[in-house]
C-alpha positions as CSV (number, residue, x, y, z in Angstrom):
1,M,41.0,-21.0,60.9
2,S,39.6,-17.5,60.4
3,N,39.9,-15.0,63.1
4,P,36.4,-14.3,64.6
5,N,37.2,-10.6,64.6
6,E,38.0,-10.7,60.8
7,Q,34.7,-12.5,60.2
8,D,32.8,-9.9,62.1
9,K,34.5,-7.1,60.1
10,A,33.7,-8.9,56.8
11,L,30.0,-9.1,57.7
12,T,30.0,-5.5,58.9
13,D,31.4,-4.4,55.6
14,L,28.4,-6.0,53.9
15,I,25.9,-4.0,55.9
16,I,24.8,-0.8,54.2
17,S,25.6,2.4,56.0
18,R,26.0,4.9,53.2
19,E,24.0,6.1,50.2
20,D,26.6,5.0,47.6
21,E,26.6,1.4,48.9
22,V,22.9,0.7,48.1
23,T,23.1,0.2,44.3
24,P,26.1,-2.2,44.3
25,K,24.5,-4.2,47.1
26,V,21.2,-4.6,45.3
27,L,22.9,-5.5,42.0
28,N,24.9,-8.2,43.8
29,A,21.8,-9.6,45.4
30,M,20.2,-10.2,42.0
31,A,23.3,-11.5,40.2
32,D,22.8,-15.2,40.7
33,T,19.6,-15.5,38.6
34,D,19.8,-18.3,36.0
35,D,17.7,-16.2,33.6
36,A,20.2,-14.1,31.6
37,R,17.5,-11.8,30.1
38,L,16.0,-11.2,33.6
39,K,19.4,-10.3,34.9
40,E,20.0,-7.8,32.0
41,L,16.6,-6.1,32.4
42,M,16.7,-5.8,36.2
43,T,20.3,-4.7,36.3
44,S,19.5,-1.9,33.9
45,L,16.3,-1.0,35.7
46,V,18.0,-0.8,39.1
47,R,20.8,1.3,37.8
48,H,18.5,3.8,36.1
49,V,16.0,4.0,38.9
50,H,18.6,4.5,41.5
51,A,20.3,7.1,39.4
52,F,17.0,9.0,39.0
53,I,16.5,8.9,42.8
54,R,20.0,10.2,43.5
55,E,19.5,13.0,41.0
56,A,16.0,14.0,41.9
57,R,16.4,13.3,45.6
58,P,12.7,12.9,46.4
59,T,11.5,13.6,49.9
60,E,9.9,10.8,51.9
61,A,6.5,12.4,51.5
62,E,7.0,12.6,47.7
63,F,8.0,8.9,47.7
64,E,4.9,7.9,49.6
65,Y,2.7,9.9,47.2
66,G,4.4,8.2,44.3
67,L,3.7,4.8,45.8
68,R,0.0,5.7,46.3
69,W,-0.1,7.0,42.7
70,I,1.2,3.6,41.4
71,T,-1.2,1.7,43.7
72,R,-4.1,3.7,42.3
73,L,-3.2,2.6,38.8
74,G,-4.0,-1.0,39.8
75,Q,-7.0,-0.2,41.8
76,L,-8.7,1.5,38.8
77,T,-7.8,-1.3,36.3
78,D,-10.7,-3.7,35.8
79,E,-12.5,-5.5,33.0
80,S,-13.7,-2.2,31.4
81,H,-10.9,0.2,32.1
82,N,-7.1,-0.1,32.1
83,E,-5.4,2.7,33.9
84,T,-2.0,1.0,33.9
85,V,-1.9,1.0,30.0
86,L,-3.2,4.6,30.0
87,A,-0.3,5.6,32.2
88,A,2.3,3.9,30.0
89,D,0.7,5.7,27.0
90,I,0.8,9.2,28.5
91,F,4.5,8.7,29.5
92,G,5.3,7.9,25.9
93,I,6.5,4.4,27.0
94,S,4.0,2.6,24.8
95,T,5.0,4.5,21.7
96,L,8.7,3.9,22.4
97,I,8.1,0.2,22.9
98,D,6.2,0.2,19.6
99,L,9.0,2.0,17.7
100,I,11.7,-0.3,19.1
101,N,9.9,-3.4,18.1
102,N,8.4,-2.2,14.8
103,D,10.6,0.0,12.7
104,G,8.2,0.2,9.8
105,M,11.2,0.6,7.4
106,Q,11.1,-2.6,5.5
107,G,8.1,-1.8,3.2
108,E,5.4,-2.9,5.6
109,T,2.7,-0.6,7.0
110,M,3.8,1.5,9.9
111,S,2.6,0.3,13.3
112,A,1.0,2.2,16.2
113,L,0.4,1.5,19.8
114,L,-2.5,-0.8,20.9
115,G,-4.0,1.6,23.4
116,P,-6.1,0.8,26.5
117,F,-9.5,0.1,24.7
118,Y,-8.8,-3.1,22.7
119,R,-11.3,-5.6,23.9
120,G,-10.8,-8.6,21.7
121,E,-13.4,-11.2,20.6
122,S,-15.4,-8.8,18.4
123,P,-18.2,-10.1,16.2
124,E,-17.4,-11.0,12.6
125,C,-18.7,-8.7,9.9
126,V,-19.1,-9.7,6.3
127,F,-17.7,-7.8,3.4
128,G,-19.4,-4.4,3.1
129,E,-21.2,-4.7,6.5
130,S,-21.4,-1.9,9.1
131,I,-19.7,-2.3,12.5
132,A,-22.2,0.2,14.0
133,R,-24.3,-2.2,16.2
134,S,-26.5,0.5,17.8
135,D,-28.0,3.8,16.7
136,T,-24.8,5.9,16.5
137,P,-25.5,9.4,15.2
138,G,-22.8,10.8,12.9
139,V,-21.5,11.0,9.4
140,E,-21.0,7.6,7.7
141,L,-17.5,6.5,6.8
142,Y,-16.8,3.7,4.3
143,I,-13.4,2.1,4.5
144,K,-12.0,-0.3,1.9
145,G,-8.7,-1.6,0.7
146,R,-6.4,-4.6,0.4
147,V,-4.0,-6.6,2.6
148,L,-0.9,-7.1,0.5
149,E,2.5,-8.8,0.6
150,L,5.7,-6.8,0.3
151,D,5.7,-7.5,-3.4
152,G,2.1,-6.2,-3.8
153,S,0.4,-9.6,-4.2
154,P,-2.9,-10.1,-2.2
155,V,-3.0,-11.9,1.1
156,E,-6.0,-14.2,1.2
157,G,-7.6,-15.0,4.5
158,A,-6.0,-12.1,6.4
159,T,-7.9,-11.1,9.5
160,L,-8.7,-7.5,10.4
161,D,-9.7,-6.7,13.9
162,I,-11.3,-3.2,13.9
163,W,-12.3,-0.9,16.7
164,Q,-12.9,2.9,17.2
165,A,-14.5,5.6,19.3
166,S,-17.9,7.0,18.5
167,P,-18.4,10.6,17.3
168,K,-19.0,11.4,21.0
169,G,-15.4,10.4,21.7
170,L,-16.3,7.3,23.7
171,Y,-15.5,3.6,23.1
172,E,-18.4,1.3,23.7
173,N,-16.8,-0.1,26.8
174,Q,-17.0,3.4,28.3
175,D,-20.5,4.2,27.3
176,P,-23.5,2.2,28.6
177,D,-25.7,3.8,26.0
178,Q,-23.8,2.0,23.2
179,A,-24.6,-1.6,22.3
180,D,-22.2,-4.3,23.3
181,Y,-19.3,-4.3,20.8
182,N,-20.6,-1.2,19.0
183,L,-18.0,0.1,16.5
184,R,-16.0,-3.1,16.7
185,G,-15.7,-6.0,14.2
186,I,-13.6,-8.7,12.6
187,Q,-13.4,-9.3,8.9
188,K,-11.4,-11.6,6.7
189,T,-10.0,-11.0,3.2
190,G,-10.9,-13.0,0.2
191,A,-8.6,-14.3,-2.5
192,D,-8.1,-10.8,-3.8
193,G,-7.0,-9.6,-0.4
194,R,-9.8,-7.0,-0.3
195,F,-11.8,-5.8,2.7
196,E,-14.6,-3.3,3.0
197,F,-16.8,-2.1,5.9
198,H,-18.6,1.0,6.9
199,S,-18.9,2.8,10.1
200,I,-19.3,6.3,11.6
201,R,-16.5,8.9,11.2
202,P,-14.7,8.9,14.6
203,A,-13.9,12.0,16.6
204,G,-10.9,13.0,18.5
205,Y,-11.4,12.4,22.2
206,P,-9.9,13.0,25.6
207,V,-8.4,10.0,27.3
208,P,-10.0,9.2,30.7
209,T,-8.9,11.7,33.3
210,F,-10.8,10.5,36.4
211,G,-7.8,8.6,37.7
212,P,-4.1,9.2,38.5
213,A,-3.1,9.4,34.9
214,G,-5.6,12.3,34.5
215,D,-4.4,13.9,37.7
216,L,-0.8,13.9,36.3
217,L,-2.0,15.5,33.0
218,K,-3.8,18.3,34.9
219,A,-0.7,18.9,37.1
220,Q,1.4,19.2,33.9
221,N,-1.1,21.5,32.1
222,R,-1.3,19.0,29.3
223,R,-4.4,18.6,27.1
224,P,-5.7,15.0,27.2
225,F,-6.7,14.7,23.6
226,R,-6.0,12.0,21.0
227,P,-6.6,12.7,17.3
228,A,-9.4,10.9,15.5
229,H,-8.4,7.4,14.3
230,V,-9.6,3.8,13.6
231,H,-7.6,0.9,15.2
232,F,-6.6,-2.3,13.3
233,I,-4.9,-5.5,14.1
234,V,-4.1,-7.1,10.7
235,S,-2.8,-10.7,10.9
236,A,-2.3,-13.7,8.6
237,P,-0.4,-17.0,8.9
238,E,3.4,-16.7,8.4
239,R,3.2,-12.9,8.5
240,K,4.2,-10.6,11.3
241,T,1.0,-9.2,13.0
242,L,0.4,-5.5,12.4
243,I,-1.0,-3.4,15.1
244,T,-1.8,0.1,13.7
245,Q,-4.2,3.0,13.4
246,I,-5.6,5.0,10.5
247,F,-5.6,8.7,11.5
248,T,-8.4,10.9,10.2
249,D,-7.6,14.2,11.8
250,T,-5.6,17.5,11.3
251,D,-1.9,17.8,11.5
252,E,-2.4,20.1,14.6
253,A,-4.4,17.4,16.4
254,M,-1.8,14.7,15.5
255,A,1.1,16.8,16.7
256,A,-0.7,17.3,20.0
257,D,-1.5,13.6,20.6
258,V,-1.4,13.1,24.3
259,V,0.1,9.6,23.9
260,F,2.6,10.6,21.2
261,G,1.3,7.9,18.9
262,A,0.2,9.7,15.8
263,K,2.3,9.1,12.7
264,K,2.1,10.9,9.4
265,Q,2.8,7.6,7.5
266,I,-0.6,6.1,8.5
267,C,-2.9,9.0,7.8
268,G,-6.0,8.1,5.8
269,N,-7.1,10.2,2.9
270,L,-10.8,10.9,3.7
271,V,-12.9,12.0,0.7
272,E,-16.2,13.8,1.4
273,H,-19.2,13.0,-0.9
274,T,-22.1,15.4,-1.1
275,E,-23.7,13.7,-4.1
276,P,-24.9,10.1,-4.6
277,H,-22.1,7.6,-5.6
278,P,-22.8,4.4,-7.6
279,D,-20.3,2.4,-5.4
280,Y,-22.2,3.4,-2.2
281,P,-25.9,3.4,-3.2
282,N,-27.2,3.2,0.4
283,A,-25.0,5.9,1.8
284,K,-26.6,8.9,3.5
285,L,-25.4,12.3,2.3
286,P,-22.9,13.6,3.1
287,F,-20.6,10.7,3.7
288,F,-16.8,10.0,3.7
289,T,-14.8,7.3,2.0
290,C,-11.3,6.1,2.7
291,E,-9.2,3.6,0.7
292,Y,-6.2,2.1,2.5
293,D,-3.9,-0.9,1.8
294,F,-2.1,-2.7,4.6
295,I,1.2,-4.3,3.8
296,L,2.4,-7.2,5.9
297,K,5.9,-8.7,6.0
298,P,6.9,-12.3,6.6
299,G,7.1,-13.4,10.3
300,T,5.5,-15.2,13.1
301,P,2.0,-14.0,14.1
302,S,1.6,-12.9,17.6
303,F,-1.4,-11.4,19.4
304,P,-1.7,-9.0,22.3
305,I,-3.6,-9.8,25.5
306,P,-6.6,-7.4,25.4
307,P,-6.2,-4.7,28.1
308,I,-9.9,-4.9,28.8
309,S,-12.4,-7.7,28.5
310,G,-15.8,-6.1,29.4
311,K,-18.1,-3.2,29.2
312,A,-18.8,-0.5,31.9
313,K,-21.9,-1.4,33.9
314,A,-22.8,2.2,34.8
315,A,-22.2,5.7,33.5
316,D,-20.4,6.9,36.5
317,Q,-16.7,6.6,36.7
318,A,-14.7,5.8,39.9
319,A,-13.4,8.8,41.7
320,G,-9.7,9.5,41.2
321,D,-7.1,10.0,43.9
322,A,-6.3,13.5,45.1
323,P,-4.9,15.6,42.3
324,V,-1.2,15.6,41.9
325,E,-0.8,19.4,42.2
326,E,-2.8,19.4,45.5
327,A,-0.8,16.4,46.9
328,L,2.5,18.0,46.1
329,Q,1.5,21.2,47.9
330,D,1.3,19.1,51.0
331,V,4.8,17.8,50.7
């Protein structure tokens, strides 16, 4: 029979009293999970987060502000705005996840991050149709190309889900003046794998800065701009789904991408036309064209859950939390 004093000492030894005892205690508490992947993820997370805290040694006031910052991400995430995805983007986390899961080195088109503005359930547009659903001033852009296998053969029945910002730098969910699903559309390829639609040339734009993500950018003296681009999700049965972007901006703008997502491999070659062209008889001069082929590789299709599902009901944005630089002055 165990000595009661020995039992009391054993229990006392399990009670945390020093800084270096915290991490082993937490890891031990999580060790009995039956989910091996959960154990792997959480063990790594705890080790790295605890190591960061021991290195940076935040004050209690800094810790409290950090919790409020994270809370605000959720409070500002609703059907028309996703502050949580935006935060992951500006930390470079989204791009890192993209590159880990899509190496783009097997002949397929390079991927790019999804971003916080994918809404899903866009209206279908037939071959050659415009995805501008409201009066959207700007220079017309005609995009056409093919969806291909790795061997160059066409993919029939591939689906292209397309969305972009307006020349004002706003997606329709941000802008009550734009029609519902403006500059969004879905098109399927025919037997030849071809697609074609026209739109308005997008502009580079600042990511939303009215919330905690914007506060952080300001505190770090970072410019909030993304280069101009058009988003695509290209999918087909028995092929890996491609989430990507065609960039239509300068090298300088791409290098300064606030979310670190611009890639030279997926730049579109825009051609300006200042005279009538027989292939585009209804185009207003001047206009731009871009030809681009998407290459898919074999795999199982998968589709992201849209970060947003609706459209802003008013032009005003919710007020952000106190700016980071002001908050840190108080701690």
